[in-house]
TINULO-97528 format. One record per residue (C-alpha): x negated, y, z. Coordinates in Angstrom, 2 decimals, decimal comma, always signed. Example, Ala and Ser with C-alpha at 12.3 -4.5 7.8 and 13.67 -1.06 7.14 Angstrom:
<pts>
[pt [-12,30; -4,50; +7,80]] [pt [-13,67; -1,06; +7,14]] 
</pts>
This chain:
<pts>
[pt [+39,23; +17,10; +11,87]] [pt [+40,88; +18,74; +14,60]] [pt [+39,17; +20,89; +17,25]] [pt [+39,88; +22,96; +20,51]] [pt [+37,93; +25,68; +22,04]] [pt [+38,67; +27,36; +24,98]] [pt [+37,85; +31,13; +24,71]] [pt [+37,72; +34,18; +27,03]] [pt [+38,07; +37,79; +26,31]] [pt [+36,36; +38,85; +22,60]] [pt [+36,66; +38,44; +19,04]] [pt [+35,26; +35,31; +17,67]] [pt [+34,64; +33,44; +14,09]] [pt [+33,37; +30,50; +12,23]] [pt [+32,99; +29,45; +8,96]] [pt [+34,13; +26,07; +7,85]] [pt [+33,89; +25,23; +4,27]] [pt [+33,68; +28,38; +3,01]] [pt [+36,36; +29,54; +4,83]] [pt [+36,12; +32,27; +7,86]] [pt [+38,06; +31,80; +10,65]] [pt [+38,32; +34,44; +13,11]] [pt [+40,51; +35,22; +16,41]] [pt [+40,61; +37,97; +19,10]] [pt [+41,35; +37,54; +22,45]] [pt [+42,52; +40,42; +24,40]] [pt [+44,31; +39,00; +27,60]] [pt [+42,58; +38,64; +30,42]] [pt [+43,26; +34,52; +30,88]] [pt [+41,66; +32,29; +28,90]] [pt [+43,36; +30,51; +25,97]] [pt [+43,21; +28,07; +23,49]] [pt [+42,80; +28,18; +19,90]] [pt [+43,12; +25,40; +17,50]] [pt [+41,89; +24,95; +13,78]] [pt [+42,10; +22,20; +11,19]] [pt [+39,31; +21,52; +8,62]] [pt [+39,19; +18,62; +5,84]] [pt [+36,42; +17,24; +5,01]] [pt [+35,24; +15,04; +1,77]] [pt [+32,61; +12,05; +1,66]] [pt [+31,13; +11,66; -1,48]] [pt [+28,13; +8,77; -2,48]] [pt [+24,52; +9,40; -1,68]] [pt [+21,25; +7,84; -1,72]] [pt [+17,66; +8,93; -0,98]] [pt [+15,41; +9,78; -3,72]] [pt [+13,99; +6,70; -5,25]] [pt [+10,75; +5,67; -6,97]] [pt [+11,79; +2,58; -8,74]] [pt [+8,25; +2,13; -10,39]] [pt [+4,85; +4,10; -11,08]] [pt [+1,87; +2,42; -13,40]] [pt [-1,27; +4,61; -14,24]] [pt [-4,04; +3,39; -16,49]] [pt [-6,80; +4,99; -18,28]] [pt [-6,47; +5,13; -22,29]] [pt [-7,43; +7,16; -25,20]] [pt [-5,76; +10,12; -25,97]] [pt [-3,39; +8,79; -28,24]] [pt [-2,11; +6,12; -25,43]] [pt [-4,27; +3,00; -26,40]] [pt [-5,40; +1,50; -23,70]] [pt [-9,12; +1,75; -22,85]] [pt [-10,91; +0,76; -19,29]] [pt [-13,52; +3,32; -20,51]] [pt [-10,59; +6,01; -21,55]] [pt [-11,35; +9,86; -20,35]] [pt [-7,05; +10,28; -20,76]] [pt [-4,74; +8,50; -18,13]] [pt [-1,15; +7,10; -19,01]] [pt [+1,83; +6,71; -16,67]] [pt [+4,83; +5,05; -16,46]] [pt [+7,69; +6,19; -14,24]] [pt [+11,11; +5,42; -13,44]] [pt [+12,68; +7,67; -10,31]] [pt [+16,03; +8,25; -9,35]] [pt [+17,77; +11,13; -7,72]] [pt [+21,70; +11,00; -6,32]] [pt [+23,87; +13,37; -8,31]] [pt [+26,12; +13,66; -5,32]] [pt [+29,15; +14,60; -7,99]] [pt [+26,32; +16,77; -9,23]] [pt [+26,30; +18,70; -6,52]] [pt [+22,81; +17,73; -5,80]] [pt [+19,43; +19,11; -6,61]] [pt [+16,65; +17,26; -8,44]] [pt [+13,17; +17,71; -9,78]] [pt [+10,41; +15,16; -10,69]] [pt [+6,57; +15,75; -11,00]] [pt [+3,34; +14,19; -10,82]] [pt [+0,37; +15,42; -8,73]] [pt [-2,88; +14,05; -8,90]] [pt [-6,62; +14,95; -8,33]] [pt [-10,21; +13,49; -8,15]] [pt [-10,29; +11,59; -4,42]] [pt [-12,74; +13,91; -3,17]] [pt [-10,82; +16,79; -3,95]] [pt [-8,69; +19,16; -1,91]] [pt [-6,29; +20,27; -4,66]] [pt [-3,85; +18,78; -6,25]] [pt [-3,00; +19,61; -10,25]] [pt [+0,89; +19,21; -10,94]] [pt [+2,68; +18,19; -14,23]] [pt [+5,95; +19,01; -14,21]] [pt [+8,77; +16,54; -15,63]] [pt [+12,15; +16,93; -17,47]] [pt [+14,26; +17,85; -14,62]] [pt [+17,50; +17,53; -16,75]] [pt [+19,09; +14,34; -15,45]] [pt [+19,48; +12,70; -12,18]] [pt [+17,66; +9,53; -13,36]] [pt [+14,18; +9,58; -15,12]] [pt [+11,82; +7,09; -17,23]] [pt [+9,11; +8,87; -18,65]] [pt [+5,78; +7,69; -20,21]] [pt [+3,42; +10,62; -20,22]] [pt [-0,51; +10,68; -21,21]] [pt [-3,08; +13,58; -19,19]] [pt [-6,40; +14,82; -20,49]] [pt [-9,67; +15,55; -19,58]] [pt [-9,73; +12,88; -16,86]] [pt [-13,40; +12,38; -15,84]] [pt [-14,77; +8,94; -16,56]] [pt [-17,48; +8,83; -13,47]] [pt [-14,63; +9,45; -10,84]] [pt [-12,19; +8,15; -9,22]] [pt [-8,56; +9,63; -9,06]] [pt [-5,22; +9,81; -7,05]] [pt [-1,80; +9,92; -8,49]] [pt [+1,32; +10,87; -6,89]] [pt [+4,62; +10,25; -8,38]] [pt [+7,14; +13,05; -6,34]] [pt [+11,17; +12,89; -6,66]] [pt [+12,64; +15,45; -4,76]] [pt [+16,46; +16,73; -3,85]] [pt [+18,30; +19,11; -1,79]] [pt [+17,90; +16,53; +1,48]] [pt [+14,47; +15,05; +1,14]] [pt [+11,97; +13,59; -0,99]] [pt [+10,12; +10,18; -2,16]] [pt [+6,52; +9,87; -3,44]] [pt [+4,43; +6,72; -4,52]] [pt [+0,67; +6,76; -4,83]] [pt [-1,40; +5,34; -7,22]] [pt [-5,44; +5,19; -7,29]] [pt [-7,20; +4,99; -10,79]] [pt [-10,61; +3,84; -10,75]] [pt [-13,50; +5,26; -12,88]] [pt [-13,93; +4,38; -16,41]] [pt [-15,19; +0,65; -16,85]] [pt [-18,88; -0,19; -17,52]] [pt [-20,70; -3,28; -17,70]] [pt [-23,59; -1,77; -15,95]] [pt [-24,78; +1,52; -14,59]] [pt [-27,54; +3,04; -12,30]] [pt [-27,24; +5,55; -9,94]] [pt [-29,14; +9,02; -11,01]] [pt [-30,70; +8,50; -7,38]] [pt [-32,52; +5,69; -8,94]] [pt [-31,49; +3,81; -5,74]] [pt [-28,13; +2,55; -6,84]] [pt [-26,74; -0,22; -9,41]] [pt [-23,54; -1,29; -10,05]] [pt [-21,65; -3,79; -12,17]] [pt [-18,14; -3,43; -13,80]] [pt [-18,04; +0,43; -12,89]] [pt [-19,93; +3,84; -12,86]] [pt [-22,40; +3,94; -9,92]] [pt [-21,26; +5,94; -6,81]] [pt [-23,67; +5,46; -4,03]] [pt [-27,37; +4,20; -3,26]] [pt [-26,49; +0,51; -2,88]] [pt [-25,61; -2,51; -5,08]] [pt [-21,95; -2,76; -5,89]] [pt [-19,99; -5,37; -7,91]] [pt [-16,62; -4,50; -9,42]] [pt [-15,96; -7,77; -11,59]] [pt [-14,99; -11,03; -10,62]] [pt [-17,82; -13,39; -9,81]] [pt [-19,02; -17,04; -10,11]] [pt [-21,89; -18,50; -8,38]] [pt [-23,10; -21,97; -9,82]] [pt [-26,24; -22,26; -7,87]] [pt [-26,61; -21,63; -4,02]] [pt [-25,90; -17,97; -2,48]] [pt [-28,31; -16,97; +0,45]] [pt [-28,17; -13,83; +2,45]] [pt [-31,65; -13,56; +4,40]] [pt [-32,44; -17,03; +3,18]] [pt [-29,19; -18,74; +5,04]] [pt [-26,29; -20,43; +2,72]] [pt [-23,18; -18,87; +3,36]] [pt [-21,89; -22,07; +5,02]] [pt [-24,86; -21,55; +7,41]] [pt [-23,31; -18,02; +8,38]] [pt [-20,20; -19,24; +8,83]] [pt [-21,15; -22,53; +10,40]] [pt [-24,60; -22,69; +12,10]] [pt [-26,06; -25,63; +13,56]] [pt [-23,96; -25,75; +16,99]] [pt [-21,03; -25,03; +15,37]] [pt [-17,78; -26,98; +16,65]] [pt [-15,01; -28,03; +14,00]] [pt [-11,77; -29,21; +15,07]] [pt [-9,53; -30,70; +12,35]] [pt [-6,71; -33,08; +12,52]] [pt [-8,39; -34,53; +9,44]] [pt [-10,94; -37,41; +10,02]] [pt [-13,26; -36,71; +7,55]] [pt [-16,74; -35,65; +8,40]] [pt [-17,26; -32,04; +7,52]] [pt [-20,49; -32,78; +6,34]] [pt [-18,58; -34,25; +2,94]] [pt [-16,74; -31,00; +2,29]] [pt [-19,37; -28,20; +3,77]] [pt [-22,43; -30,02; +3,38]] [pt [-24,59; -30,04; +6,52]] [pt [-25,11; -32,61; +9,33]] [pt [-22,18; -33,23; +11,48]] [pt [-21,90; -35,58; +14,36]] [pt [-18,49; -36,63; +16,19]] [pt [-17,80; -35,20; +19,48]] [pt [-16,08; -38,17; +21,91]] [pt [-12,99; -36,90; +23,09]] [pt [-11,57; -38,08; +26,56]] [pt [-8,32; -39,25; +26,87]] [pt [-6,87; -37,30; +29,01]] [pt [-8,06; -34,06; +26,74]] [pt [-6,83; -35,80; +23,50]] [pt [-3,41; -35,66; +24,71]] [pt [-3,95; -31,91; +25,30]] [pt [-5,20; -31,86; +21,67]] [pt [-2,21; -33,58; +20,05]] [pt [+0,14; -31,50; +18,10]] [pt [+3,63; -32,61; +18,44]] [pt [+5,37; -31,53; +15,13]] [pt [+8,74; -31,63; +16,62]] [pt [+10,36; -34,71; +15,14]] [pt [+8,43; -37,19; +17,35]] [pt [+5,34; -37,33; +14,96]] [pt [+1,94; -36,54; +16,60]] [pt [-1,14; -35,19; +14,83]] [pt [-4,32; -36,20; +16,40]] [pt [-7,45; -34,06; +16,32]] [pt [-11,07; -34,64; +15,65]] [pt [-14,06; -32,43; +17,07]] [pt [-17,16; -32,48; +15,27]] [pt [-20,29; -30,86; +16,34]] [pt [-23,11; -29,52; +13,47]] [pt [-26,72; -30,64; +14,22]] [pt [-29,90; -29,64; +12,91]] [pt [-31,27; -32,14; +9,89]] [pt [-33,88; -34,56; +10,83]] [pt [-36,84; -34,87; +9,17]] [pt [-35,76; -38,33; +8,12]] [pt [-32,47; -37,14; +7,21]] [pt [-33,88; -34,46; +5,24]] [pt [-36,22; -36,54; +3,38]] 
</pts>
């Protein structure tokens, strides 16, 4: 790199690649001093978390949704920068409601890390936040993973006002933390889900001519569409094909239809 700087009277110095360059100017007129410094460019990439998995387990590492230990698997890389870079890997974790973090420092001997560890004394009635962190001289990378409470089929809140299926109860409400399949009708305040989504008077528009009643139940009547309006509703697919739209309106079922 070649540089030129104009100086007035005085002594000046700068450091380039560890070498100090000095110049003393005593003349009343300005002079120009030139210097050359060479810099080498080496490969570098920012710290990377390749994978990070956390799950509950027993103290020996056996997977267990009700376990009081946490097992994590972490893979991360830091650029060596020709063995000139600094490096550190760690796990920080805390309960979701907590403020302070606990820290587990990992092996920092190599620039690449692939490790599996077990952390004991993980409260079964609390959710946790885990973070994998990889740091070098210039920056850091982190990846967050939440660990849920221990699994339990059914739990009642200690207040007596909450019940949960699939995890520990944490609030005064009915909670479900597992997949649910309903064979019968599911209603809210006496109304089915479909009646809440499509109440009487709802408009349903589709490119399918099938009566919505055959798909969603209920009584639907086709709404006539004027020719000029149908032209507006016709969708051009881009290859000269046209899709005709159909509009249906849900109506209240008559006593005869209900019978």
